[in-house]
N, C-alpha and C positions, 0 to 999 in steps of 0.2 A: 666364430662361426655360428650362424643363426640356424638352429635345429628345427625351426618352423613349428614349434610346439605351443606357441602363444595361443591361449584361449581353449586349447584341447582339454577335455575333461578326463582326468587320469585317476584310476583307482589302484592303490598299492596296498595289498593286504599285509597285515602284521607289520605295519610301518611306524611303530612307536620306538623302535630301537634298531641297532645294527644296520645290516644292509638295506633293509626296507626303509628305515628313516633317511638314509643317505639318498636312496633313489627318489623318495618323495621330495627331499630338499632340492635335488638337482632339477627335477621336473618343475618345481615352483620357481627356481632361479631362471628357467627357460620361458617363464611366462604362462605355464600351464595352470589350470585350476586343479588342484590336487586333493583327493579324498584320502584322508589319513585314517587307517583303521587300527584299532586296539580293542582289547577285551574290557577296558574300564574307562569311565569318564576321566579318571585321574591320569592314567598313563597317556591317553590320547591328547588330553589338554596340554600336558607337560611336553609331549613330542612336538605339538604345533607351536608352542612358544619357542622351542629350540630351532625349529625349521624357519620360523620368521626372523630369528636372530641372524641366520645365514642368508636367507632369501630376501630379506627386507620386509618391513611392516606392511608394505603394500601387497605382499604375496597373497594369493588367494588360496587358502587352505581350509578345508572343511572336514570336521570330525564325523566319523561314522563308526560308532561303537558296535561291536558284535563278535561273538565266538563262532568262528567258521569251522570248527572241528566236528559239527554234526549237521545233519540234514535240517533239523529244526532251526538251528542257529543260522544257517545260510538263508533259509526262507525268510526268517525275521529280518535278517540283514538286508535282503534284497528290497524289502519294503522301505527301508531307510534310504536305500540308494534311489529308488523310484522318486521318493520325495525330493532328494537332492537334485536329480536330473530335471524335475519339474521347476524347481526354484532357479537353477542355473540357466535353464532354457535350452539345454542340449543333452544328448545321450552320452553315456560313457564312451570315450574314444579309445582309451588305452586301459587294458587290464593287466596288472602285474601280479602274478600268483607267487607271492613271496612267503606265505605261511608255511612254517615247517618246525618240527621238533627233532631233537637228536639226544642221544645219550650214549655213553660209553659203558658197555656191559657185555658180559659173557653170553655167547649164543645160548647156552643151555639154561640161562637165567631169564631169557625173554619169554614171557608167558603168552598165551593166546590173546589175552586181553591187551597186552602191550603191542602185539603185532597189529591188532585191530586198531589201536590208538594211532600208530604210525600211518596205517592205510587211510583212516578216516581224515586225519589232519593233513598229511603231506600230499596225498593223492586225491582223495575225493573232494576236498575243498576246491581244488582246481577243476575237477570235473564238473562239479555243480555250478560254479561261477561261469566257466567257459560255456557250458550248456545253455546258460541264460544269455550271455553277452555275445558270443560269436555269431549265432544265427542272425541277431539283430544287426551286427556290423556287416554281415554279408548281404543282408537284405538292403541296407542303405548303400553299401558299396562305394562309399565316399572316402572313408578313412577308418581303419581299425587296426589295433595291435594287441595281441595276446602274448605275454611273456611268462615263462616258467622259470623261476630260480631254482635250478636243480643243484648239482654238485659234482665235483670230480669223482666223488665216491660212486656215482652212478656207473662209472667205467673202471674204477679201481677200488673195489670194496675193501675196507679194512676189517680184519677179524673181530674187532671190538665194536663195530658199528654195522653189523650185518643188516639188521632190520631197517635202519636208516638208509643204507645203500640200496636195498631192494626198493624202497619207496622212491627214492631218487631215480633209479632206473626206470621205473614205471612212468615217471613224469616225462622222460625222453620219448618213450613210445607214444604216450598221450599227445605230446606237443607235435610230433611228427604226423601222427594220425589226423590231428586237427588241422595241421597245415595242408594235408591232402584235400580237405574240404574247401580250401580257398582256391583251388585250381581254376584258373581263368580270371581271377579277380586281380586287378592291378593295384588295388588299394588296401587290402586286408592281408596281414601276415601273422604267422604264429612261429615263434622261436623259443629256445631255451638257452639259458646262461648256465655254464658250469664253473662256479667259483671253486677255487682251491681253498685250503684252510685260511679262514679270515678271522681277524682279531675282533670278534663281537664280544658282548659282555659275557655270554655263556662260555665262549672259548677261553676268555681271560680267566674266568672262575676255574675252569677245567685246568688250565695251565698252572694256576696258583697251587692247586691240589697236587698236580703232577710234579711240580718243583719241589714241594715239601716231601712227597713220597720218595723222590730220587735225590734227596739231600742237597737241593739247591737253595733251600730256605726261601727267602723272599726275592731272590734274584731270578725274576721271570724272564729277563732277556737272555741270560746264560742258559736257562732251562729250555727256552724256545729253540736256541741254536742247537742244543743237544738233541731235542726232540726231533728236529728236521734231519739231523745226521742219522739218527736211529730209525725213525719211522717214515721219513719222506726223502730218501736219498736221491730220487729222480727229480725233485724240485730244482729248477735252475736258478731261482732267486734265493732259495734257502732261507725263507722267512715267511711269516704270516702276511697275507694281503691286508690292506686297510679296506674297510667297508666302502670308502669312496672310490676305490679302484674298480670294484665291482659295479658300482653305481654309474661310473662313466660309460662303461660298455652297454649297460642296460638302457640308459637314457638315450644313447644313439640308436639302439634297436627300436625304441619307442617312436623315433623320429620319422617323419615323412622321407628324410634323406636315406633311410635304410630300406627303401622300397624293393630293392633288388635282393634283399636277404630274407628268405623264407624257408621254413622247414629245417632250420639248422640247429645245431648244439654248439654254441659259441664258448670256446675255452677261455676262462680268465683264471687259470690255475697256476700261473708261474712256471709252466712247463712240466708239471708233475706227470701228466699222461703222455706216454712216449708213443705217439702216433702223429701222422701228419694229415689226418682227416679234419 
């Protein structure tokens, strides 16, 4: 299927690993011009090399280094993006707000500073970038996509990840509110993706620690099965998602073919959340 993404300029934040890198890779495979964002030249360059291995050496992938967890960082980053837009000869068509942090921690141990870090990173990065790109998309009204990578935790908070869950719930309200601004446009949409537990590098490291703490040693597979039995009993697939499974759904929402999907929170959670909305 042709997703009609050829030549579209797509920005995926925090795309040097995990879900973000898979989204960037799939967009590149569809012929899009993809801006890969990381916090360092080293991580961004390494990610682009991996993306080109899967998407092909002819894939058009552009680095954009920047720390988006602060207002100053975003402002500096947008100057980089303006330069890229000028060199490519077209504005950003697709914004995927993928940047996010998470920790497993007791509620009473989460300081005010940590709460602020979650808000600045997970919520305000998307606010600032969308505030810049969405009005431009609406003014052109030719094509535009804004996607937020939220989480099933937005609807099903875990007691050891409360601050993370709150930040992810705020993304749902933000994405729906921004979608309301597109009313009447046939060409610009805003949606959110709700991945379930996904085997990114950070989750893999967490599961290794969890396996050791629960006497599974280095048997992460057995530990993961037990983890789902104990902590995610409503999951219908009873396993971690692969990043590419989230990327498939995200790439479709980025496509012109998804023009009838707007203002939604798309579940890619393996059936964890028990509702039919």
